[in-house]
C-alpha positions in Angstrom: 0.0 0.0 0.0 3.1 2.3 0.1 2.6 3.0 -3.6 -1.0 4.1 -3.1 0.0 6.4 -0.2 2.8 8.0 -2.3 0.5 8.5 -5.2 -2.1 10.1 -3.0 0.5 12.4 -1.4 1.8 13.4 -4.8 -1.7 14.1 -6.1 -2.5 16.1 -2.9 0.6 18.2 -3.2 0.0 19.0 -6.9 -3.7 19.7 -6.2 -2.6 22.2 -3.5 -0.3 23.9 -5.9 -2.9 24.1 -8.6 -5.4 25.5 -6.1 -3.0 28.3 -5.3 -2.6 29.0 -9.0 -6.3 29.2 -9.5 -6.7 26.0 -11.5 -9.3 23.3 -10.8 -7.6 20.0 -10.0 -8.9 16.8 -11.8 -8.3 13.7 -9.6 -9.6 10.3 -10.7 -9.8 7.1 -8.6 -10.7 4.1 -10.7 -10.5 0.3 -10.7 -12.5 -2.8 -9.8 -13.0 -5.5 -7.3 -12.7 -9.0 -8.9 -13.2 -12.5 -7.6 -12.2 -15.5 -9.7 -13.2 -19.2 -9.5 -11.0 -21.2 -11.9 -11.0 -24.9 -12.9 -8.4 -26.8 -15.0 -8.7 -30.4 -16.0 -4.9 -30.7 -16.7 -1.9 -29.1 -15.1 -0.8 -25.7 -16.5 2.7 -24.2 -16.1 1.1 -21.9 -13.5 -2.6 -22.2 -12.6 -2.8 -18.5 -11.5 -1.2 -17.1 -14.6 -1.8 -19.9 -17.2 0.3 -19.7 -20.4 0.8 -23.3 -21.6 0.0 -26.9 -20.6 2.7 -29.0 -18.9 3.9 -32.0 -20.9 1.5 -34.9 -19.9 3.6 -37.6 -21.6 7.2 -37.1 -20.3 6.5 -38.5 -16.8 6.8 -35.2 -15.0 3.1 -34.8 -14.2 0.0 -36.9 -14.1 -2.2 -36.8 -17.2 -5.6 -35.1 -16.7 -4.8 -33.9 -13.2 -7.4 -31.3 -12.3 -7.1 -28.2 -10.1 -9.6 -25.7 -8.6 -8.6 -22.2 -7.5 -10.4 -19.1 -6.2 -8.8 -15.7 -5.6 -9.3 -11.9 -5.6 -5.8 -11.2 -6.8 -6.8 -9.2 -9.9 -8.6 -6.6 -7.9 -7.2 -3.3 -9.3 -6.8 0.2 -7.9 -5.6 3.2 -10.0 -5.2 6.9 -9.4 -4.8 9.5 -12.1 -4.2 13.2 -11.6 -4.7 14.7 -15.0 -4.7 17.9 -17.0 -2.8 20.5 -14.9 -0.9 23.3 -16.6 2.9 23.4 -16.4 3.0 26.6 -18.4 0.9 28.2 -21.2 1.9 25.4 -23.7 2.4 22.2 -21.7 0.1 20.1 -19.5 0.9 17.0 -17.5 -0.8 14.0 -15.9 0.5 11.3 -13.6 -0.9 7.9 -12.8 -0.3 4.9 -10.5 -2.0 1.5 -10.8 -1.7 -1.6 -8.6 -3.2 -5.0 -8.2 -2.4 -8.0 -6.0 -1.1 -10.6 -8.5 2.3 -10.8 -6.7 4.1 -14.0 -6.1 6.5 -12.6 -3.5 4.1 -13.7 -0.8 3.1 -17.4 -1.0 0.1 -17.1 1.2 -3.3 -16.8 -0.5 -4.7 -14.8 2.3 -1.7 -12.4 2.6 -1.2 -11.1 -1.0 1.1 -8.2 -1.5 0.7 -5.2 -3.8 2.2 -5.2 -7.4 2.8 -2.1 -9.3 1.2 -2.2 -12.7 1.7 1.4 -13.9 3.6 4.4 -12.6 4.2 7.2 -15.0 4.2 11.0 -15.8 3.0 12.3 -19.1 3.5 15.8 -20.7 1.1 17.1 -23.4 1.4 19.8 -26.0 -0.9 20.1 -29.0 -0.4 16.8 -30.9 2.7 15.8 -28.8 2.9 13.5 -25.8 6.0 12.6 -23.8 5.9 9.9 -21.2 8.3 8.4 -18.7 7.8 5.6 -16.2 6.3 2.1 -16.2 3.5 1.5 -18.8 2.3 -1.0 -21.3 4.6 -1.8 -24.2 4.1 0.4 -27.3 4.1 -2.7 -29.5 1.2 -5.1 -29.5 -1.3 -2.6 -28.0 -4.5 -4.8 -28.0 -5.6 -7.4 -25.5 -8.0 -10.4 -25.8 -11.1 -10.0 -23.7 -10.6 -13.2 -21.7 -7.9 -14.7 -19.4 -7.1 -11.5 -17.5 -4.7 -13.6 -15.4 -2.3 -14.2 -18.3 -3.9 -12.3 -21.3 -2.8 -15.1 -23.7 0.9 -14.4 -23.1 3.1 -17.1 -24.8 0.0 -18.3 -26.5 -0.2 -15.6 -29.2 -0.4 -12.2 -27.5 2.8 -10.1 -27.1 3.6 -7.2 -24.9 3.8 -6.5 -21.2 4.6 -3.5 -18.9 8.1 -2.1 -18.5 10.0 1.1 -17.7 10.2 3.3 -20.8 10.6 6.8 -22.2 8.1 7.4 -25.0 7.3 10.1 -27.5 4.1 10.2 -29.5 2.9 12.6 -32.3 -0.8 12.2 -33.1 -2.1 14.8 -35.5 -5.8 14.8 -36.4 -7.0 14.4 -39.9 -9.6 16.6 -41.6 -12.2 13.8 -41.8 -12.1 13.0 -38.1 -9.3 10.4 -38.1 -6.1 10.4 -36.2 -2.6 9.3 -37.2 -0.1 8.0 -34.6 3.7 8.1 -34.8 5.3 6.7 -31.6 8.7 5.6 -30.5 10.1 4.4 -27.2 13.3 3.6 -25.3 12.5 0.7 -23.0 14.3 -1.7 -20.6 15.3 -5.0 -22.2 14.9 -7.9 -19.8 12.4 -6.0 -17.5 9.9 -8.9 -17.7 11.9 -12.1 -17.7 15.2 -10.8 -16.1 17.1 -13.5 -18.1 20.6 -14.2 -16.9 21.6 -17.2 -19.1 25.3 -17.0 -18.5 24.7 -16.6 -14.7 27.1 -13.7 -14.2 24.7 -11.9 -11.9 23.7 -9.3 -14.4 20.5 -9.6 -16.4 21.5 -10.2 -20.0 19.4 -7.3 -21.4 21.1 -4.8 -19.0 24.5 -6.3 -19.6 24.2 -5.3 -23.3 24.0 -1.6 -22.3 21.6 -1.1 -25.2 18.0 0.1 -24.6 15.1 -1.7 -26.2 13.7 0.3 -29.2 10.0 0.2 -29.9 8.0 1.9 -32.6 4.5 2.0 -34.0 2.7 3.7 -36.8 -1.1 3.7 -36.5 -4.3 5.2 -37.7 -7.8 5.6 -36.2 -10.5 6.3 -38.8 -14.3 6.6 -38.6 -16.2 5.4 -41.8 -19.6 6.9 -41.9 -21.7 6.8 -38.8 -21.6 3.1 -38.1 -18.0 1.9 -38.6 -14.7 2.8 -37.0 -11.4 1.0 -37.5 -8.0 1.3 -35.9 -4.9 -0.4 -37.3 -1.1 -0.2 -36.8 2.2 -1.7 -37.7 4.9 -2.0 -35.1 8.2 -3.6 -34.0 11.0 -3.7 -31.5 14.7 -4.3 -31.4 16.7 -5.3 -28.3 20.0 -6.9 -27.4 21.2 -9.3 -24.8 24.8 -9.9 -24.0 26.2 -13.3 -22.7 29.6 -14.7 -22.0 30.6 -17.0 -24.8 31.2 -19.9 -22.3 32.0 -20.5 -18.7 35.7 -20.5 -19.4 36.1 -17.3 -21.4 35.7 -13.5 -20.9 34.5 -13.0 -24.5 30.9 -11.7 -24.8 28.4 -12.2 -27.6 25.4 -10.1 -28.4 22.1 -11.7 -29.3 19.3 -9.8 -31.0 15.7 -9.7 -29.9 13.3 -8.3 -32.6 9.7 -8.4 -33.6 7.5 -7.0 -36.4 3.7 -7.1 -36.2 0.3 -5.5 -37.0 -2.8 -4.9 -35.0 -6.4 -4.4 -36.2 -9.6 -3.2 -34.3 -12.9 -2.5 -35.9 -16.4 -1.8 -34.6 -19.5 -2.1 -36.8 -22.5 -0.3 -35.5 -23.0 -0.7 -31.8 -23.1 -4.5 -31.8 -20.0 -6.0 -33.4 -16.3 -5.7 -32.6 -13.5 -7.5 -34.5 -9.9 -7.3 -33.2 -6.6 -9.1 -33.4 -2.8 -9.1 -34.0 -0.2 -10.9 -36.1 3.6 -10.9 -35.5 6.9 -12.6 -36.1 10.3 -12.3 -34.5 13.2 -13.8 -32.6 14.2 -14.1 -28.9 10.9 -13.0 -27.6 10.5 -14.2 -23.9 10.8 -10.7 -22.6 7.9 -9.7 -24.9 5.9 -12.9 -23.9 6.5 -14.7 -27.2 8.1 -17.9 -28.4 6.4 -19.8 -25.6 9.0 -18.3 -23.2 11.9 -19.7 -25.3 14.4 -17.2 -26.6 18.1 -18.3 -26.6 19.2 -21.9 -26.9 21.7 -21.9 -23.9 23.6 -24.9 -25.5 23.8 -23.9 -29.2 23.5 -20.2 -28.4 21.1 -19.3 -31.2 18.1 -17.0 -31.1 14.8 -19.0 -31.3 12.3 -17.5 -33.8 8.5 -17.6 -33.5 5.4 -16.3 -35.2 1.9 -16.0 -33.9 -1.1 -13.9 -33.2 -4.8 -13.9 -32.2 -8.2 -12.9 -33.4 -11.5 -12.2 -31.6 -15.1 -11.5 -32.5 -17.4 -9.8 -29.9 -21.1 -9.4 -30.3 -23.2 -7.2 -28.0 -26.4 -9.2 -27.8 -28.1 -6.8 -25.5 -27.4 -4.1 -22.9 -26.8 -6.9 -20.5 -25.0 -9.6 -22.5 -21.9 -9.7 -24.7 -20.7 -12.9 -26.5 -17.0 -13.4 -27.2 -15.2 -16.0 -29.4 -11.5 -16.1 -30.4 -8.4 -18.1 -31.2 -4.7 -17.6 -30.3 -1.4 -19.2 -31.3 2.3 -19.0 -30.6 4.4 -21.1 -33.0 8.2 -21.3 -32.5 10.4 -22.0 -35.5 10.9 -25.8 -35.7 14.6 -25.7 -36.9 15.6 -23.6 -33.9 14.2 -26.3 -31.4 17.3 -28.5 -31.2 16.4 -30.5 -28.1 13.6 -32.9 -27.0 10.8 -31.6 -24.8 10.9 -28.0 -26.0 7.6 -26.3 -26.5 6.9 -26.4 -30.3 3.4 -24.9 -30.6 0.9 -23.4 -28.2 -2.8 -22.8 -29.1 -5.9 -21.6 -27.4 -9.5 -21.3 -28.5 -11.9 -19.5 -26.3 -15.5 -18.4 -25.8 -17.0 -16.2 -23.1 -20.2 -14.5 -22.0 -20.2 -11.2 -20.2 -23.4 -10.6 -18.3 -24.5 -7.4 -16.5 -27.6 -8.5 -14.7 -28.6 -5.0 -13.8 -26.9 -3.2 -16.7 -24.7 -1.3 -14.2 -21.2 -1.6 -12.8 -21.6 -5.2 -11.6 -20.6 -7.9 -14.1 -20.3 -11.6 -14.2 -18.0 -13.3 -16.8 -18.2 -17.0 -17.9 -15.0 -18.0 -19.8 -14.1 -21.3 -21.4 -10.6 -21.9 -22.8 -9.3 -24.9 -24.6 -5.4 -25.2 -24.6 -3.2 -27.3 -26.8 0.6 -27.5 -26.3 3.0 -29.6 -28.4 6.5 -30.6 -27.4 9.5 -31.8 -29.5 10.1 -35.5 -29.4 6.5 -36.3 -28.5 3.7 -37.1 -30.9 1.0 -36.5 -28.4 -0.5 -33.0 -27.7 -1.0 -32.0 -24.1 -4.4 -30.4 -23.6 -6.3 -28.6 -20.9 -9.8 -27.3 -20.5 -10.0 -24.1 -18.4 -13.2 -22.6 -16.9 -13.1 -19.2 -15.2 -16.2 -17.7 -13.6 -15.5 -14.3 -12.2 -17.4 -11.4 -10.7 -16.4 -7.7 -11.1 -17.6 -4.4 -9.6 -16.2 -1.3 -11.3 -15.7 2.0 -9.6 
């Protein structure tokens, strides 16, 4: 709760300064309380943050071994203090967001706070400058199921990390907007890989910031259609000692290229998804968490993506269906029992019984994970029923 207290103190101090300057402060508290009941009929790599099925045929786990979990870990609290003037040309906003999906404390009744976001942004005309922890610039969309793991390592890239970002977003005459954005980010912020075990994360050892970029457009078409699309990519480096017996270091690249698409048709239909390809992607949640072969010392390539169709059946009910895949490059998988393909098909019903801030979600996910050296596919059925109240 220290982060919340610090954010509140900062917001109070800024509000006090604005009040003295005659400006009206804009303070926003947001979030939701969420409670999940989750059932798996086979073991996942992590039942709280599921990303792939464990190999059911190598003797490490029992086949069709079910699990049932309940938790409130995804309860989220955020605070934004937005829109105060720095001078006549620049405005700023700050934000802090936390939840309780933290594995530092093993007790399910004593969960500790995890920072999700913590940033400051400066605004001027069409320009925006941001520094702090925020979502990756690449892969900006999210599937509308599996909030625990958001289909990471199963087709959806991107996570949160420290970064410095600049965005230029001029408006078009017909109501659209074009986005040019670039970021310097921290390589290794997510997986903290230290393959050569020298005590320094490989991304930091390379002394090269991760570069991210995206070009996008948002465009209304008539009164009933709006689409958003973008192309993006990243480049990062990791540095490892050549072997345990040498002081020579070798750089390994991490890169991706992808596209995102989002479209609404009327007030009933939404279609969204992403496609991507790249190499050495665990820090971006790709390649099924396989990036560098620590024996052959090669980057592991992968391609994937996901697509989703949402239909608003009524003011109370939304129906969701989608598919997601992460497919590492076969020739880079040089050992047995490596994850060679990970797929997930899903369906969900979102129900607002009183058409208000309370919502119940029914989610079903079918997972398939393949492993090199095994003909059989490990599968798991996942049911998640959760309740949410937004504030």
